[in-house]
C-alpha positions in Angstrom: -21.1 -16.9 -4.9 -19.9 -19.0 -6.9 -18.4 -22.3 -6.6 -16.0 -22.1 -9.5 -12.3 -21.0 -8.7 -11.0 -18.2 -10.6 -7.5 -18.1 -12.1 -4.9 -15.8 -12.3 -4.3 -14.7 -9.3 -1.2 -15.4 -8.6 0.3 -12.6 -10.4 -2.0 -8.9 -10.6 -1.7 -6.6 -12.4 -0.1 -3.4 -11.2 0.7 -0.2 -12.8 2.9 2.5 -11.8 4.1 5.3 -13.5 6.9 7.2 -12.1 6.8 10.6 -13.9 10.4 12.3 -12.3 12.6 14.9 -13.7 15.7 15.5 -11.4 17.9 16.6 -13.8 16.8 19.8 -15.8 20.1 21.0 -17.0 23.7 21.9 -16.8 25.9 24.7 -18.1 29.5 25.7 -18.1 30.1 28.7 -16.3 32.5 31.0 -17.7 32.4 29.0 -21.1 33.0 30.4 -24.2 29.0 31.7 -24.8 27.9 31.1 -21.1 27.2 33.3 -18.5 29.2 33.5 -15.7 26.9 33.9 -12.9 23.0 32.8 -12.8 20.2 33.1 -10.5 18.2 30.3 -9.6 15.1 30.0 -11.0 12.1 29.0 -8.1 11.6 25.3 -7.6 14.7 24.4 -8.7 18.6 24.1 -7.0 21.8 24.5 -8.7 25.2 22.3 -7.6 28.1 24.0 -8.8 31.0 21.1 -10.0 34.4 22.6 -10.2 36.1 19.0 -12.0 33.3 17.2 -10.2 34.4 18.5 -6.6 30.8 20.1 -4.8 32.8 22.3 -2.3 34.6 26.0 -2.2 37.8 26.4 -1.1 36.5 26.5 2.5 34.9 23.4 2.1 31.3 24.7 1.7 28.9 22.9 0.2 27.9 24.5 -3.6 24.6 24.2 -3.2 22.2 27.4 -4.2 18.7 27.6 -4.2 15.6 29.6 -5.1 16.8 33.3 -5.4 20.3 32.8 -4.9 22.9 34.0 -7.7 25.5 31.2 -8.2 29.1 32.3 -10.6 32.1 30.5 -10.2 35.1 31.1 -8.3 37.2 33.3 -10.3 40.4 31.9 -7.8 39.6 28.1 -9.4 40.6 29.6 -12.7 41.9 26.2 -14.4 39.2 23.8 -13.3 35.9 23.7 -15.6 32.5 24.8 -13.6 29.5 23.2 -14.3 26.6 24.7 -12.8 23.9 21.5 -12.7 20.5 22.3 -12.2 17.8 20.1 -10.4 14.1 20.2 -9.6 13.6 20.7 -5.8 10.3 19.0 -6.7 10.9 16.2 -9.6 7.3 14.7 -9.8 5.1 12.2 -8.1 4.3 8.7 -8.8 1.0 6.9 -9.3 0.6 3.2 -8.5 -2.9 1.0 -9.1 -2.5 -2.6 -8.5 -5.6 -5.2 -9.0 -5.9 -8.3 -7.0 -8.4 -11.3 -7.3 -8.9 -12.9 -3.8 -9.5 -16.5 -4.1 -13.2 -17.7 -2.9 -14.1 -13.8 -2.5 -13.8 -12.4 -6.3 -16.6 -13.5 -8.2 -14.7 -12.9 -11.6 -11.8 -12.0 -12.7 -13.6 -8.8 -13.8 -14.2 -8.6 -9.5 -10.9 -7.5 -7.8 -9.8 -5.8 -5.0 -7.9 -2.9 -6.2 -5.2 -0.2 -4.2 -4.6 3.3 -5.4 -1.1 5.2 -4.2 0.1 8.2 -5.1 2.5 10.9 -3.9 5.4 13.3 -5.0 9.1 13.2 -4.3 11.4 15.7 -3.2 14.9 16.7 -3.6 16.4 16.1 -0.3 20.5 15.7 -1.2 21.6 17.0 -4.0 25.3 16.6 -3.9 24.5 12.7 -3.0 22.3 12.2 -6.0 25.0 14.1 -8.5 27.8 11.7 -6.9 25.6 8.2 -8.3 25.4 9.8 -11.6 29.2 9.7 -11.9 30.2 13.0 -13.5 27.6 12.3 -16.5 25.9 15.4 -16.6 27.1 17.6 -19.6 25.2 15.7 -22.2 21.4 16.2 -22.7 21.2 12.4 -23.5 23.4 11.5 -19.9 21.2 13.5 -17.9 17.6 11.9 -19.8 19.2 8.2 -19.0 19.8 9.5 -15.5 16.2 10.6 -14.9 14.9 7.6 -16.9 17.0 5.1 -14.6 15.8 6.6 -11.5 11.8 6.3 -12.1 12.8 2.7 -13.1 14.2 2.2 -9.8 11.3 4.2 -7.7 8.6 1.8 -10.5 10.9 -1.3 -10.3 11.1 -1.5 -6.1 7.4 -0.8 -5.4 6.3 -3.9 -7.8 8.3 -6.0 -6.0 6.8 -4.3 -2.5 3.5 -5.6 -3.8 4.1 -8.3 -4.8 5.9 -9.5 -2.2 3.7 -8.2 0.9 0.2 -9.4 1.1 -0.6 -7.4 4.3 -1.1 -4.5 1.8 -3.9 -6.1 1.4 -5.3 -6.5 5.0 -3.4 -4.4 7.2 -4.7 -1.8 8.9 -4.7 1.7 6.6 -2.6 3.4 9.0 0.1 0.7 9.7 -0.1 -0.4 5.8 0.3 2.9 4.7 3.1 4.2 7.3 5.5 0.9 6.2 5.1 2.0 2.9 6.1 5.9 3.6 8.7 4.4 5.5 10.5 2.1 3.2 10.1 3.8 0.1 11.8 7.0 2.2 14.5 4.9 3.3 15.0 3.8 -0.5 14.4 7.5 -2.0 16.9 8.8 0.4 19.7 6.3 -0.6 19.5 8.0 -3.8 19.4 11.6 -2.4 15.3 12.2 -2.7 12.4 11.5 -0.1 8.7 11.8 0.2 7.4 15.0 -0.2 5.4 16.1 3.3 5.9 19.5 2.7 2.2 20.4 3.0 2.7 20.4 7.4 0.5 17.6 8.5 1.7 14.0 9.6 4.6 11.9 7.9 2.4 10.2 5.6 -0.8 12.8 4.8 1.2 13.5 1.6 0.4 10.4 0.3 -3.1 8.9 -1.4 -4.0 5.9 -0.2 -7.4 4.2 -1.2 -8.3 0.2 -1.2 -11.7 -1.0 -2.6 -12.9 -4.9 -2.1 -15.4 -7.0 -3.8 -19.3 -6.6 -2.8 -19.1 -10.5 -1.7 -16.9 -9.4 1.4 -19.5 -7.6 2.7 -21.7 -10.4 2.7 -19.0 -13.1 4.3 -18.4 -10.5 7.2 -21.7 -10.6 8.1 -22.3 -14.1 7.8 -19.2 -15.0 10.3 -19.8 -12.4 12.5 -23.7 -13.7 12.5 -22.6 -17.6 13.5 -20.6 -16.8 16.4 -23.5 -15.0 17.5 -25.9 -17.8 17.0 -22.9 -20.3 18.3 -23.0 -17.8 22.0 -26.2 -18.2 21.3 -26.3 -22.1 21.3 -23.9 -22.4 24.2 -25.4 -20.4 26.8 -28.3 -22.8 25.7 -26.4 -25.5 26.6 -26.7 -27.1 22.7 -23.8 -30.0 22.0 -21.9 -27.6 19.8 -18.5 -30.0 19.0 -21.3 -32.1 17.8 -22.1 -30.3 15.6 -19.6 -27.9 14.3 -16.7 -30.8 14.9 -15.2 -27.7 17.2 -13.6 -29.1 20.5 -14.7 -28.1 23.7 -12.0 -26.0 24.3 -12.5 -24.0 21.1 -16.3 -24.1 21.6 -15.7 -21.9 24.8 -13.2 -20.3 23.3 -15.3 -18.9 20.7 -18.0 -18.1 23.3 -16.1 -15.9 25.5 -14.2 -14.1 23.3 -14.2 -10.3 23.7 -13.1 -9.6 20.2 -15.8 -8.3 17.4 -18.1 -11.0 16.6 -17.4 -13.6 14.4 -13.6 -13.1 14.7 -12.9 -16.4 17.1 -14.7 -18.4 14.8 -12.6 -17.4 11.8 -9.6 -17.2 13.3 -10.5 -20.6 14.8 -11.4 -22.2 11.1 -8.0 -21.0 9.8 -6.0 -22.9 12.4 -8.9 -26.2 12.1 -8.4 -29.0 10.7 -9.8 -30.4 7.1 -12.2 -32.2 8.4 -13.3 -29.6 11.1 -13.8 -27.3 8.2 -15.5 -29.2 6.3 -18.1 -29.8 9.4 -18.3 -26.2 10.3 -19.4 -25.2 6.5 -22.2 -27.9 6.7 -22.9 -26.6 9.8 -23.0 -22.9 8.7 -24.9 -23.9 5.5 -27.4 -25.3 7.8 -27.8 -22.1 9.5 -28.3 -19.9 6.7 -24.7 -18.5 6.1 -24.6 -19.9 2.8 -22.0 -17.9 0.9 -20.2 -18.9 4.7 -20.1 -22.1 3.4 -19.2 -22.1 0.2 -16.6 -19.9 0.8 -14.6 -22.4 3.0 -16.1 -25.3 0.3 -14.1 -23.3 -2.3 -10.8 -21.8 -0.6 -10.0 -24.5 0.8 -10.3 -27.4 -1.5 -9.4 -25.0 -5.3 -6.4 -22.8 -4.2 -2.6 -22.7 -3.0 -1.5 -21.6 0.2 -0.7 -18.3 -0.7 -4.2 -17.9 -2.3 -5.6 -19.2 1.1 -3.4 -16.8 3.1 -4.5 -13.8 1.7 -8.0 -14.7 1.1 -8.1 -15.0 5.1 -6.2 -12.3 6.0 -8.5 -10.1 4.0 -11.6 -11.5 5.6 -10.0 -11.4 8.9 -9.3 -8.0 8.4 -12.9 -6.9 7.3 -14.6 -8.8 10.4 -12.2 -7.4 12.6 -12.6 -3.7 10.8 -15.6 -2.6 9.3 -13.9 0.0 7.5 -12.3 -2.1 5.2 -15.5 -3.5 3.3 -16.8 0.2 2.8 -12.6 1.4 1.4 -11.4 3.4 4.1 -12.1 6.5 1.3 -15.7 6.7 2.4 -14.2 8.3 5.7 -13.4 11.3 3.7 -17.2 11.8 2.5 -18.9 11.9 5.8 -18.0 12.2 9.6 -20.4 9.6 10.6 -21.7 7.5 7.4 -24.3 5.2 8.1 -22.4 2.5 6.6 -23.6 -1.0 4.7 -21.7 -2.9 7.4 -23.9 -0.4 10.0 -27.3 -0.9 8.2 -26.7 -4.7 7.8 -25.5 -5.2 11.3 -28.3 -3.7 13.0 -30.8 -5.5 10.7 -28.9 -8.5 11.6 -29.2 -7.9 15.6 -33.0 -7.4 15.1 -33.5 -10.9 14.1 -34.0 -13.6 16.4 -31.5 -15.9 16.5 -34.0 -18.7 16.6 -35.9 -17.7 13.2 
């Protein structure tokens, strides 16, 4: 593992493409050269507007769905009638981001990456048209509004990834659920929603995958094995505080922890004083856990607080959740894959602690 710091970790490249076309067209029904009625095509909705009002004489919304025929009200001859055509499923959004992880990535070409894709559907066409302020008659105005919707979605997603490092380290379901909820609320305010029409769970219509640098494997395994070694030494009555710099209370808490091996040790390391961190690194190196020792020496001496916090959270999640180091996508490839984590963990367990 390289001891040189990787630069430019503050601004991860984010690629977002919102391909959305909500407004499809607008026709003035009954005007010279225009039809008096029209049938709504599949995949579209039509809203009738009389002087920018969207309700008929009885107060019902003038919203029509595929297969329905719309026509102007003959009793409202003095008011221009516009049929505004909108797409029921206006498009999709694809997002890819890369994040160099301090003391985990071996170079800038070895980042963590994330991919999110989802479709958007029309939810409240009248609310959406009110946002336009009546500027739908000209093709240029409709195109401008479609571009603005795309820009708003892209800006919101970019802000989410830049402010929330839990996206890289949180549990898959929690992260996806949060993205779905926040994005759906954002879109709802402009009359759109995340499309979940496939009949599955609320978030199943979204694609969400993460990949991590290979070094994350070795680090998570080494901290797990180091904690097993510490427990073994504790049972043997060894003077662990002298060797590691940890207090007796810390050692006891780690030794009796029921969390996955490595979790308690790494949590303690995160909160330890600089001198204790250095002593733990020395103990890890003397115990043959060189990558884990190098991680500590590099992370806490060469990086800033936000970079440190991100790498801590990702590694802690990898220790607690073996799937994180595989990328959740592997769960879709096989019902019971023999993951690299499982293979190495079995091998590690078979090695005598004193060897």
